[in-house]
LUMVODREN-537400 format. One record per atom (N, C-alpha, C): residue in one letter; x, y, z. Coordinates in steps of 0.2 Angstrom, whole numbers, plus 5000, padded with zeros to 4 digits. Layout:
<pavos>
AXYZ;...
</pavos>
This chain:
<pavos>
M510748495510;M510148515511;M509948575507;T509348585504;T509148645500;T508848695504;L509048755504;L508748805508;L508048835505;Q507748865509;Q507048895507;Q507248945501;P506948935495;P507148985489;P506949055490;H506449065494;H506249135495;H506049145503;R506349205505;R506249215512;R505849275513;L505649315508;L505249375509;L504649365504;I504649345498;I504149345493;I503649285494;D503049295495;D502549245495;D501949265491;L501849225486;L501249245481;L500649205482;Y500649165488;Y500049125490;Y499349165490;I498849145487;I498149175488;I497749125492;A497549145498;A497149105502;A496449105500;P496049045501;P495349045499;P494949105503;R494449125500;R494049185502;R493349175501;R492949215505;R492249215503;R492049285502;L491649295497;L491349365495;L490649365496;Q490349425496;Q489649445496;Q489349435489;T488749395489;T488349385483;T488249455479;S487949505483;S487749565480;S488349595477;E488949595480;E489549625477;E489749595470;L489749525470;L489849495464;L489349505459;E488749505461;E488249515456;E488249585453;G488549635457;G488549705455;G489249715451;N489649675450;N490349685447;N490549635442;L490249575442;L490549525437;L490349545430;D489849585429;D489649605422;D490149645419;A490549675423;A491149715420;A491749675418;G491749615419;G492349575418;G492449555411;D493049535410;D493249505404;D493049425404;A492649405400;A492449335401;A492949285401;A493449295397;A494049245396;A494449245403;L494549305406;L494949315412;L494549285418;L493849295418;L493449265423;L493449185423;L493449165417;L493449085416;L494149065419;M494749095417;M495349075420;M495349075428;S495049125430;S494949135438;S494549075441;L494049055437;L493549005440;L493948935440;V494348925435;V494748865434;V495248855440;Q495548915442;Q496048905447;Q495648905454;I495048935455;I494748935461;I494448865462;T494148835457;T493848765458;T494348715457;G494948725453;G495348675451;G495048625446;D494548645442;D494248605437;D494448635430;A494848595427;A495148615421;A494648595415;S494148555417;S493648535412;S493248595410;L493248655414;L492848715412;L493148745406;L493748735404;L494048765398;L493648735392;D493548665392;D493148635387;D492448665387;R492148665393;R491448685393;R491248755391;F491748805392;F491648875390;F492048895384;G492648865384;G493148895379;G492948895372;R492548845370;R492348845363;R491848895361;H491548925366;H491148985365;H491449055366;L492049055368;L492349125369;L492549155362;G492349225362;G492549265356;G492949325359;F493249365354;F493549425356;F493349485352;E493349545355;E493149605351;E493649655354;Q493749705350;Q494149765352;Q493649805356;P493949845361;P493549895364;P493249945360;Q492749985363;Q492450035358;Q492850085356;H493450105359;H493850155356;H494250125351;K494250145345;K494650125339;K495250165338;G495750135335;G496350165333;G496950145336;D496950135343;D497550125346;D497650045346;I498150025342;I498249955341;I498449915347;R498649955353;R498949925359;R498349915364;L497749935362;L497149915366;L497049845366;L496849815371;L496849735371;L496149715369;P496049655365;P495449625364;P495149605370;V494449605371;V494049585376;V493749525375;G493849475380;G493449405379;G492749415381;H492349385377;H491549385378;H491249315377;L490749305380;L490349245379;L489649255377;P489249215373;P488549225372;P488249235379;E487649265379;E487349285385;E487149225390;E486949175387;E486749115391;E487349085395;H487949085391;H488549055394;H488849095399;F488849165397;F489149215402;F488749205409;A488049205408;A487649195414;A487849135418;E487949085415;E488149015418;E488849025422;L489249055418;L489949065421;L489949115427;K489549165427;K489449205433;K489149175439;K488649135437;K488249095442;K488749045446;M489249015442;M489748965445;M490249005449;L490449065447;L490849105451;L490549125457;I489949145457;I489649165463;I489549105468;E489349055466;E489348995470;E490048975473;A490548975469;A491148965471;A491449005477;L491249075476;L491549125480;L491049145486;T490449115486;T490049135492;T489849075496;G490049015494;G489848955498;G490448945503;P490448885506;P491048865510;P491648875507;A492148905510;A492848915508;A493148855506;Q493448845500;Q493848785499;Q494448775503;D494648715503;D495348705507;D495948735503;E495848735497;E496448765493;E496248785486;Y496548835483;Y496448845476;Y497048815472;L496948815466;L497548795461;L497948855460;Q498448855464;Q498948915464;Q499248925458;V499548875455;V499948885449;V499848825444;P499448835439;P499348785434;P500048755432;D500048685430;D500648665427;D500748695420;D501348685417;D501548715411;D501048695405;A500848635405;A500348615400;A499748655400;L499448655407;L498848685408;L498848755407;F499448785409;F499448865409;F499548885401;H499848835397;H499948855390;H499248855387;R498848805389;R498148805386;R497748865389;M497848885395;M497448945398;M497649005395;I498249025394;I498549085392;I498349095385;S498249045381;S498049045374;S497349065374;L496949035378;L496249055378;L496149125381;A496549145386;A496449205389;A496549265384;T497049255380;T497249305375;T496949295368;G496649235367;G496349225360;G496949225355;A497549205357;A498149205353;A498449135353;D498849125348;D499249065348;D499949075352;V499949065358;V500549085362;V500949025362;G501649035360;G502048985360;G502348955366;E502448895367;E502748865373;E503348895376;E503748925372;E504348965375;E504149025379;F503549045379;F503349105383;F503049085390;I502949025391;I502549005397;I502949025403;G503649015404;G503949025410;G504049105411;V504149145406;V504149215407;V503549245409;I502949225406;I502349245407;I502049225414;K502249165416;K502049145423;K502349195428;E503049205427;E503349255431;E503149325431;Q503149345425;Q502949415424;Q502249435426;A501749385426;A501149395428;A500949385436;G501549365439;G501449355446;G501249295449;F501149245444;F500949175447;F501549135451;V502149155449;V502749125452;V503249175453;P503649175459;P504149215460;P504749195455;S505249245454;S505849225451;S506149155453;V506149105449;V506349045451;V507149035451;P507449015456;P508149005456;P508348945452;V508848955448;V509148895444;V509648855448;I510148895451;I510648865455;I510348855462;K510348785464;K510048765470;K510348805476;R509948825481;R510248865486;R510348815492;R510948785492;R511148735497;R511548765503;T511848825501;T512248855506;T512048925508;A512048945514;A511749005516;A512349055515;P512249115512;P512749165511;P513149185518;P513749195518;P514149205524;P513849275527;E513849275534;E513549335537;E513949395536;D514649395534;D515049455533;D515049475525;F514649435521;F514549455514;F514049505513;T514249565511;T513749625510;T513749645503;V513149665501;V513049695494;V512849765495;A513249805491;A513049875491;A512649895485;I512049925486;I511649945480;I511650015479;L511750045473;L511850115472;L511150145469;G510750175473;G510150205470;G509550165473;A509050205475;A508450185478;A507850195474;G507950195467;G507350195462;G507050125461;M506650115456;M506350055455;M506849995455;T507450005451;T507849945451;T508249935458;G508449985461;G508749975468;G508349945473;I507649965473;I507149935477;I507149855475;A507049845469;A506949775467;A507649735469;A508149765468;A508849725469;A508849715477;A508649765481;A508649755488;A508249695490;I507649695488;I507149645490;I507449575487;A507749575481;A507949505479;A508549485483;V509049525484;V509549495488;V509349475495;A508949515498;A508749495505;A508349435504;D507949425499;D507549365498;D507949305498;A508549315495;A509049255494;A509549255500;G509449295505;G509849285511;G510449325512;F510549375508;F511149415508;F511049485512;S511549505515;S511449565519;S511649625513;Y511349685514;Y511349735509;Y511349805512;E511549855509;E511449925511;E511349965504;V510850005504;V510750045499;V510950115500;F511350145495;F511550215495;F511150255490;E510850305493;E510450355489;E510650425490;S510750455484;S511050525485;S510550575487;S509850565487;S509350615489;S509050595496;D508550625498;D508250615504;D507650565504;D507550535498;D506950495498;D507050445492;I506650395492;I506650335487;I506250365481;G506350325475;G505850335470;G506250345463;G506850375463;G507250385457;G506850425452;T506750405446;T506350445441;T505750475444;W505350435448;W504650455450;W504750505456;R505350505459;R505450565464;R505650625461;I506150615456;I506450675452;I505850715448;N505450675444;N505050705439;N504350725443;T504250785444;T503550805447;T503250865442;Y503450865436;Y503250925432;Y502450905430;P502150955428;P501450955426;P501350895421;G500850855422;G500650805417;G501150735418;V501550735422;V502050675423;V501650615423;A501750565419;A501450505419;A501850445416;V501650385417;V501950325415;V501650305408;D502050295403;D501750275397;D501750195395;T501850155401;T501750085400;T501050075404;P500650025402;P500050015405;P500149995413;S499750025417;S499850025424;S499849955427;I499449915424;I499349845427;I500049805426;Y500449825421;Y501049795420;Y501649825423;Y501549895424;Y502149935426;Y502249935434;S502349875436;S502449865443;S502849795444;F503049785450;F503449725451;F502949665451;S503249615448;S502849555447;S502649515454;F503149525459;F502949495465;F502549545470;E502349605467;E501949645471;E501549685467;L500949645464;L500549675460;L500149735463;E499849775460;E499449835462;E498749835458;A498249815462;A497549805459;A497249875458;G497449925462;G497049985463;G497250045459;W497650035454;W497750085449;W497150125447;S497150195448;S496650235446;S496550245438;R497150235435;R497150245428;R497450195424;Y497350185418;Y497650135414;Y498350145413;Y498550215413;Y499250235412;Y499350275419;P499650255424;P499750295430;P500050355430;V499850405434;V500250465434;V500850455439;G501350505438;G501950495442;G501850485449;T501450535452;T501350535459;T501050465462;E500550435458;E500250375460;E500850315460;Y501250325455;Y501850265455;Y502350275461;Q502450345462;Q502950355468;Q502550325474;E501950335475;E501650305481;E501650235481;Y501550205476;Y501650125475;Y502350105478;L502850135475;L503550125477;L503650135485;Q503350185487;Q503450195495;Q503150135499;R502550115496;R502250055500;R502649995499;V502949985493;V503349925493;V503949925497;V504349985498;V504849995502;V504749975509;D504149995511;D503949985518;D503749915520;K503349885515;K503149815516;K503749765516;Y504249775512;Y504849735512;Y505449755517;G505249805521;G505849825526;G506449855523;V506349885517;V506949905514;V507249975517;R506750015519;R506950085521;R507550085526;P507450045532;P508050045537;P508750035534;N508750005528;N509449985525;N509650035520;I509350095520;I509450145515;I509850205518;R510450215515;R510850275518;R510650335513;F510150375516;F509950435512;F510450495512;N510450535507;N510850595506;N511650575506;T511750515503;T512450495502;T512550485495;R513050525492;R513150525485;R513850485484;I513850435480;I514450395479;I514950435474;E515550445477;E516050475473;E516550425469;S516750375473;S517150325470;S517050255472;M517350205468;M517350135471;M517950105468;V518350075473;V519050055471;V519049975473;W519249935468;W519249865470;W519949845474;D519849815480;D520349795484;D520449725482;D520949705478;D521049635476;D521249585481;D521649615486;D521849575492;D521249555496;A520849595498;A520249585502;A519649555498;Q519749565491;Q519149545487;Q518549585489;E518649645489;E518049695491;E518149755487;W517549795487;W517549865485;W517549915490;V517949965489;V518050015494;V517650075491;I517150095495;I516650145492;I516750205496;T516850265493;T516950325496;T516350375493;A516050405498;A515450445497;A515450505501;D515050555498;D514950615502;D514250615505;H514250625512;H513650625516;H513550695520;G513250735517;G513150805520;G513750845520;G514250835515;G514850865515;G515350835519;R515250775522;R515750735525;R515950675521;K516550655521;K516750595517;K516650535521;V516350485519;V516250425522;V516450365518;T516750315521;T517050255517;T516650195520;S516550155515;S516250085517;S516550035512;R516449975514;R516649915511;R516149865509;A516149835503;A515649785501;A515949735497;N515649675498;N515949615494;N515749625486;A515149645485;A514849655479;A514449725478;V514449745472;V514049815471;V513549805465;I512949825466;I512449825461;I512349905460;T512449925454;T512349995452;T511549995450;A511150035453;A510450045451;A510350125450;A510750155448;A510650235447;A510450255440;G510250205436;G510050215429;G510550245425;F510350275419;F510850305414;F510550375412;L510050395415;L509750465413;L509550495420;N510050535423;N509950565429;N510050635429;R510650665426;R510750735426;R510350765421;P510050825422;P509650865417;P510150885412;K509950885406;K510250905400;K509950965397;Y510451015396;Y510151085393;Y510451085386;P510151125382;P510351135375;P511051185375;D511451165371;D512051205370;D511951275367;V511651315370;V511451385367;V511651435372;P512051495370;P512251545374;P511751585377;G511851615383;G511351665386;G510851635390;R510851565392;R510351545396;R510251575403;E510851595406;E510851625412;E510651695412;T510551725406;T510351795406;T509651805406;F509251755405;F508551765404;F508251795411;A507851845410;A507551885415;A507051845419;G506651805416;G506051775419;G506251705422;P505851665425;P505951595427;P506151555422;S506651515423;S506851455419;S506851395423;V506551335420;V506451275424;V506551215420;H506951165422;H507051105419;H506451055421;T506251015417;T505650975419;T505950925424;A506550905425;A506850865430;A506950895436;A506850965437;A506950995443;A506451055443;W505851025443;W505251075442;W505151115449;D505051185447;D504951235453;D504251245453;H503951215458;H503151225459;H502951295461;S503451335462;S503251405464;S503151445458;V503351425452;V503251465446;V502551455443;D502251515443;D501551525441;D501551535433;L501251485429;L501251495422;L500551525420;T500151545424;T499451575422;T499551645418;G499351645413;G499351705409;G500051725406;K500451675406;K501151695404;K501251665397;R501851695394;R502051675387;R502651625389;V502451565387;V502951505389;V503251475383;G503951465383;G504251435378;G504451365381;V504351315377;V504451245379;V505051215374;I505651205376;I506151175372;I506151105373;G506151065367;G506050995367;G505450975364;A505450915361;A504850885359;A504750805360;G505050785365;G505050715367;G504450705372;A504450645375;A503950615379;A503750665385;T504250695388;T504150745393;T503750805391;S504050835385;S503750895382;S502950885380;V502850825378;V502150805376;V501750815382;Q501950785387;Q501550785394;Q501450855396;V501950895396;V501950965399;V501551005395;V501551005388;V501151045384;V500451035385;D500250965385;D499550945386;D499350975393;A499750975398;A499550995405;A499451065406;I499851105402;I499851175404;I499551225399;I499351195393;I499051235388;I498451285390;D498051255394;D497451295396;D497651355401;R498251355404;R498451405409;R498751465406;V499151445401;V499651505398;V499251545393;E499551605392;E499251655387;E499451625380;H500151605380;H500351585373;H500951535375;L500951485370;L501451435371;L501851425365;T502551425365;T502951415359;T503351355360;L503251305356;L503651245356;L504251245351;F504851245354;F505451245350;F505651165349;Q505551145343;Q505651075341;Q506251065336;R506651025338;R507251005334;R507050955329;Q506650905331;Q506450855327;Q505750825330;P505250815326;P504650785328;P504750715330;H504250685334;H504250615336;H503550595332;W503550525331;W502950495330;W502450495336;V501850515336;V501450515341;V500850475340;M500650425345;M500050385344;M499450425347;P498850415344;P498250445347;P498150415354;N497750455358;N497550425364;N496750425363;N496550355364;N495850345363;N495450325370;L495850335375;L495550315382;L495350375385;G495350435383;G495250495386;G495650505392;E495350515398;E495850525404;E496050455406;G495850395404;G496050335405;G495950305412;I495350335415;I495250315422;I494950245422;V495150195426;V494950125427;V494250125430;P493750105427;P493150095431;P493150065437;E492750085442;E492750065449;E492649985449;R492149965445;R491949895445;R492549845442;E492949875437;E493549835435;E494049835441;R494149885444;R494649885450;R494349835455;W493749835456;W493449785461;W493649715459;L493549695453;L493749625451;L494449615452;K494849655450;K495549645451;K495749635459;Q495449675463;Q495549675470;Q495349615474;H494749585471;H494349535475;H494349465472;V494249465466;V494149395462;V494849365462;P494949305465;P495549275465;P495849265458;F496449285457;F496849275451;F496649315445;Y496049355445;Y495849395440;Y496449445438;E496749475443;E497249525442;E497849495438;R498049435440;R498549405437;R498449385430;W497849365428;W497749345421;W497649415417;A497449465420;A497349535417;A498149555415;R498549545420;R499249565419;R499549515413;A499449455414;A499749405409;A499549425402;K498849445401;K498649465395;K498949525392;T499049575397;T499349635395;T500049625393;Y500449585397;Y501149565395;Y501149535388;W500749495386;W500749465380;W500649515374;F500249565375;F500049605370;F500549665369;V500949685375;V501349745374;V502049725374;T502249665373;T502949645373;T503149615367;D503349555366;D503649525360;D503149525354;N502549535355;N502049545349;N502249605345;N502649655348;N502849715345;N503549705342;Y503849645343;Y504549645340;Y504549655333;P504149625329;P504149635322;P504149715320;T503949755324;T503949825322;T504649855322;V505149825325;V505849855325;V506249815321;R506049765317;R506449725313;R506349735306;V506849745302;V506849765295;V506649705290;D506249725286;D506049685280;D506349725274;E506949705271;E507249745266;E506849755260;E506549705258;E506049705252;E505549765253;W505249765259;W504749815261;W505049885261;M505649885264;M505949955264;M506149985257;A506249945253;A506449965246;A505850005243;S505249995245;S504750035242;S504350075247;H504550075253;H504250115258;H504750155262;P504850215261;P505350255264;P505250275271;L504550265273;L504450285280;L504250235285;S504350165282;S504250115287;S504750055285;I504850015290;I505349965288;I505049895287;S504449885289;S504049815288;S503349835288;E502949775287;E502249785287;E502049795294;A502349765299;A502149785306;A502249855308;N502849875306;N503049945307;N502549995304;D502349975298;D501950015294;D501250025297;R501049985301;R500349985305;R500450045310;Y500950055313;Y501050105317;Y501150175313;L501450175308;L501550235303;L500850255301;Q500450215299;Q499750235297;Q499350255302;M499350225308;M498950255314;M499250325316;C499850335316;C500150405318;C499950455312;L500050435306;L499850475300;L499150495301;R498650455303;R497950475303;R497850525309;H498250515314;H498250555320;H498450625318;L499050625314;L499250695311;L498750725307;E498450695302;E498050715297;E497350745301;A497150705306;A496550725309;A496650795313;S497250805316;S497450855320;S497650915316;F498050905311;F498350965307;F498250965300;G497750925298;G497550925290;G497350995288;H497051035292;H496851105290;H497451155289;D498051135291;D498651175291;D499251145289;P499251145282;P499851105279;P500551125281;E500651185283;E501351205286;E501451165292;L500951175297;L501051135303;L501051065303;L500651035298;L500650965297;L501350945295;Q501750985291;Q502350965288;Q502850965294;K502851015298;K503251025304;K503250965309;M502650945310;M502450885315;M502550815312;T502750815306;T502850745302;T503550725302;P503750675306;P504450645305;P504650625299;D505250625297;D505550595291;D505950525292;F505750495297;F506050425299;F505550375301;P505650315300;P505150265302;P504950265310;P504350245311;P504150245318;P504650195322;H504750215328;H505250175333;H505950195331;G506050235326;G506750255325;G507050295331;K506550325334;K506650355341;K506050335345;R506050345351;R505550325355;R504850355353;I504350305352;I503650325350;I503350345356;I502850395355;I502550435360;I501850425360;R501550425366;R500850425367;R500550495368;D500050515364;D499750575365;D499350575372;P499450615377;P499050615383;P498350625382;G498150655376;G497450675374;G497450745371;G497850785373;G497750855371;G498450895368;Y498950845367;Y499550875364;Y499450905357;Y499250865352;Y499150885346;Y498650945346;A498050935350;A497550985350;A497851055352;A498251045357;A498551115360;A498951145354;L499351105350;L499751145345;L499351165339;A498751135338;A498351155333;A497951215335;G497951235341;G497551285343;G497851355342;D497451405344;D497651475343;D498251495348;R498251455354;R498751475359;R499451455358;A499551415353;A500251385352;A500551395345;D501251405345;D501551405339;D502151345339;V502351325334;V502951275333;V503451305329;V504051315333;V504651345330;V505151285328;T505351275322;T505851225320;T506551245319;S506651315318;S507251345317;S507751335323;G508351325322;G508851315328;G508851375332;L509051355338;L509151415343;L509851445342;V509851515342;V510451555342;V510651575349;R510251605352;R510451625359;R509751645363;V509851645370;V509351665374;V509551735377;T509051775377;T509251845379;T508751855386;P508851915389;P508451925395;P507651925393;Q507451935387;Q506751945385;Q506551885381;G506951835379;G506651775375;G507251745372;I507051715366;I507451665362;I507451695355;E508151695352;E508251715345;E508351645341;T508151635335;T508251575332;T508651595325;E508851535322;E509251545316;E508951585310;D508351575310;D507951615304;D507851685306;G508151715311;G508051785313;G507451795317;T507051755319;T506451765323;T506651775330;F506351815333;F506451825340;F505751815344;V505751775349;V505151755352;V505151785359;E504751825361;E504751855368;E504351805372;L504651795378;L504451745383;L504451775390;D504051745394;D504051765401;D504351705405;V504251645403;V504551585406;V504751535401;I505351505402;I505651455398;I505651385402;I505351335398;I505351265401;I505851225397;Y506351195400;Y506851155396;Y506551075397;A506251055392;A506050985392;A506550945387;T507150945389;T507750925385;T508050865388;G507750825392;G507950765394;G508550765399;F508950705398;F509550695403;F510150675399;T510750685402;T511350665400;T511450595400;L511650555395;L511750485395;L512350475399;D512350445405;D512850445409;D513250375409;F512850315410;F513150255411;F513750255416;L513650275422;L514050275428;L514650325427;S514650365422;S515150415421;S515250465427;T514750475431;T514850525436;T515250495442;I515350425442;I515750395448;I516450375445;E516950385449;E517550355448;E517650285450;I517650235445;I517650165447;I518250135444;V518650105449;V519350075448;V519350005449;G519449965444;G519449895445;G520049855446;R520149795445;R520749755446;R521349785442;N521849785445;N522549815442;N522449885440;G522049925443;G521949995442;G521650015436;V521249975433;V520849995427;V520250035428;R520250095425;R519650135426;R519050125421;L518450115424;L517950105420;L517850165415;A517950225417;A517850275412;A518350275406;D518950245407;D519350225401;D519150175397;Q518850115400;Q518650065397;Q518050075393;W517650125395;W517050145392;W517050215388;A517650235387;A517750295384;A517450305377;G517350365375;G517050385369;G516250365368;N515950365374;N515250345374;N515150275371;D515550235372;D515550165369;D515550115375;P515050115379;P515050065385;P514949995382;R515249945385;R515249875383;R515249835389;S514749785389;S514749735394;S514449665392;Y514549615396;Y514249555395;Y513549545397;L513049535393;L512349525395;L512149585398;G512449645396;G512149705399;G512349725406;G512749675410;G512849685417;G513449675420;T513949635417;T514549625420;T515149645415;V515749665418;V516249695414;V516949665416;P517349645411;P517949625412;P518349675416;N518749655421;N519249695425;N518849725431;F518249705432;F517849735437;F517449675441;P517749645445;P517449585449;P516949605453;N516449565454;N515849585458;N515549645457;L515549675451;L515249735450;L514649715445;F514049735447;F513449715443;F513049775441;V513049785434;V512749845432;V512049835429;T511549875432;T510849875429;T510749935425;S510249925421;S510249985416;S510849995412;G511149935410;G511849935407;G511749945399;P512349945396;P512249945388;P511949885386;N511549895381;N511149845377;N510749795382;S510449825387;S510049785391;S509249805391;S509149865388;S508449885388;S508049855382;S507349845383;S506949825378;S506749885374;G506849885367;G506649945363;G506049935360;H505649885361;H505049865357;H504449865361;G504449855368;G503949845372;G504049835379;G503549815383;G503649805390;G503749875393;G504149865399;G504349925403;G504949915406;H505249965410;H505849955413;H505849905419;N505249885421;N505149835426;N505449765424;F505349755417;F505549695415;F506249685415;M506649735412;M507349735412;M507649725420;T507349765424;T507549765431;T507449695434;E506949665433;E506849595436;E507249545433;A507349545427;A507749495423;A508449505425;V508749565425;V509449575427;V509549555434;V509149575439;V509149565446;V509149495447;H508749455444;H508749385444;H509449355443;Y509749375437;Y510449355435;Y510949375440;I510849425443;I511349455448;I511349405454;T510749385457;T510649345463;T510949275461;E510849255455;E511149185453;E511949195453;C512249245451;C512949255451;C513149255459;L512849285463;L513049295470;L512949225473;Q512449185471;Q512349115474;Q512849075472;L513049085465;L513649045463;L514249055467;L514449115469;L514949125473;L514949085480;V514349085483;V514249055489;V514348975488;E514048955483;E514048875482;E514748855481;R515148895477;R515848875475;R516348895481;G516048925486;G516548945491;G517048995489;V516949045484;V517449085482;V517149155484;R517649205482;R517449275484;R517349325479;S517449305473;S517349355467;S517249315461;I516849355456;I516649325450;I516749385445;E517149365439;E517349415434;E517249385427;V516849425423;V516749395416;V517449405412;T517549355408;T518149365404;T518049405398;Q518649435395;Q518649475390;Q518349435384;A518549375383;A518349335377;A517649325377;A517349315383;A516549305384;A516249365382;Q516449425384;Q516149495382;Q516249505375;D516749495372;D516849505365;D516449455360;E516349395362;E515949345359;E515249375359;F514949395365;F514349415366;F514149475362;L514649525362;L514549585358;L514549575350;E514849525348;E514849505341;E514149485339;K513849455344;K513149425343;K512649485343;V512749535348;V512349595349;V512349635342;D512949645340;D513049695334;D512749665328;A512849595327;A512649555321;A511849565321;Q511549545327;Q510849545327;Q510549625327;M510949665329;M510749735328;M510649765321;E511049735317;E511049755310;E510349755307;G509949705309;G509249705306;G508749745310;S508949785314;S508549825318;S508349895315;I507849925318;I507649995316;I508250045317;W508550035323;W509050085325;W509650085321;R509750035317;R510350035312;R510050045305;N509450065304;N509150075298;N508650135298;S508850185302;S508450245302;S508950305304;D509450315300;D509950365302;D509650435303;R509150455300;R508850525300;R508550535307;A508450485311;A508150495318;A508750515323;H508650565326;H509150595331;H508950555338;T509450505340;T509250465345;T509850455349;Y509850455356;Y510350435360;Y510450355361;Y510050325357;Y510150245357;Y510850235353;R511050275349;R511650265345;R512250315347;N512850295347;N513350335349;N513650375343;A514150415343;A514350455338;A514650405332;S514850355333;S515150305328;S514550265325;G513950275327;G513450235324;G513250175328;R513650155333;R513450095336;R512950105341;V512450055341;V511850055345;V512050025352;I511950075357;I512250055364;I511650045369;L511050065368;L510550065373;L510150005373;P509749995368;P509249935368;P509649865366;N509349815368;N509649745366;N509249725360;P509549685355;P509149675349;P508749615349;W508649585354;W508249525354;W507549535357;R507149475356;R506449475359;R506549475367;M506049495371;M506149495378;M506249425381;V505849375378;V505949315380;V506649285379;D506949305374;D507649285372;D508049305378;Y508049375379;Y508449405384;Y508349375391;W507749355392;W507549325399;W507849255399;Q507849225394;Q508149155394;Q508949165395;M509249205392;M509949215393;M510149235400;L509649265404;L509849285410;L509549235416;R509449175414;R509149125419;R509749115424;T510349105422;T510849085426;T511549095423;P512049105426;P512749115423;P513049055420;E513349065414;E513749005412;E514449015414;V514648965419;V515248965423;V515848975418;S515848945412;S516448955408;S516649025406;K516149065406;K516249135404;K516549175409;F516649155415;F516849195421;F517549165424;V517849205428;V518449185432;V518149195439;L518249135443;L518049135450;L518649135454;R518649175459;R519249175463;R519049175471;
</pavos>
């Protein structure tokens, strides 16, 4: 007997009726291509693709410059009027018995190509269907056997990935418990509350595919709005009662006789011990605030605050503020506070490439939100279109063209050069009047050598104004009155903001002891973590690592993609245990070695192995790239469909 594949997740859209006046007032704001796709599913009439598809055209939005803005589908006026009329009739007349919930692969292939105006390859159909929310994550291993009632999964962390893991294992029928060190969920979006905190992935895509959010107020959501979204998800899927808050994991030891993990934690100063058959780590790899190695930090007389531990009682009004760091967080902070301070000094070790913001505040128009919230399937097609343009379309930007590189010192390919030219135009427009500042702000490595950043709208403008200076000399010491730099300059300050990121941990804060007493810290010594498919490690049965080495996409998408792809693979591994009637699964050393050979070979043609001047935590001290994976997202997604049994030992 095959069990129900999903116990919690339901993506069914029930037929509905809408008001004519509301449709007439909002359909004009729609993307004609997406409205057409919606009409096909509402009516089940695929012949509409022929009727209207031949007339579809695409144009860039009115804001020029940002190549990641999506082309908009449009129809000639008479055809658009006919399309709107048909939608109004379909959504105001008697409700249909059923919509076309999921087009078959052939029809979907035709529809996604029309929706994007692009030649979408057949290999992308499965991943786009899933990531756009048309289908839930589809099990490959048939679920014929229910998990044993005494089989428990421990999940470490209640951020995005921990929440996704909890919902996925519950959806598959497993019991679980989440351990969270703080008093609330959210992870990154709970920790980071600094001024200007925001997501730099489009909002319509930066959410779970099984729980889309149509009401985002901005095209790039602010941090508080995303935290509110996660709170809603946790409550809807009943995760909160299964979370142990204020519980910090100290150690995990594998009990080979019992085939279980023994978990020791600190709960309010009291040691507590639990047992679990499997552990999913969802604590991320960037958690502990990192400070620059400069003497005297503790002597500063004024307030000092790290962006990951923001003190909202600190008043920046009329103050001389120093911001140390020039990454994504710094960009957002500088943009947010420049109008409040008397003067801002940015201490920059190395500039980033910064893309212009052509969206202004990026507020989603009310009529567009209405369409996503009310017109069946419109939101899914908008997300499908966004996925297509912000993911593997960008893969060529991180792949090396050696012939191109030979004559282009600041770009690695023609695709990469398009980002370079866009960023150079933004630099020239902002700092062309000041050659010295222009030089300070221009990187000496190709775009994507380190994370490319989106200007919130006022970052470059702030630094070009009279209230700001950029200091590139190294820090010598912090004194009670300010900061001294290597060139002998002393900058007097009232407040210091450390926008210096996080320590790259990869589970190093937890003592993890696997089979035969092997310590993960020893196996991953020298900041050289290695795993199979980014998530399983020899000598550590039933340990599943998310945000593991070589698991993140470095060219597009968002953290949500890696989260869902890896969590799907984990549930497949757990179901394999159940179907085989065994208690543990452990990847072999040979399987890991073979996989890493492929990783390193593919990585040689990447930007991260060909931009040595970029200071990046993507590489370790030996030069090995440890953070991103080197493939397209669709390739990694395919690798994670189901475990290859020959690569594992089942006990």
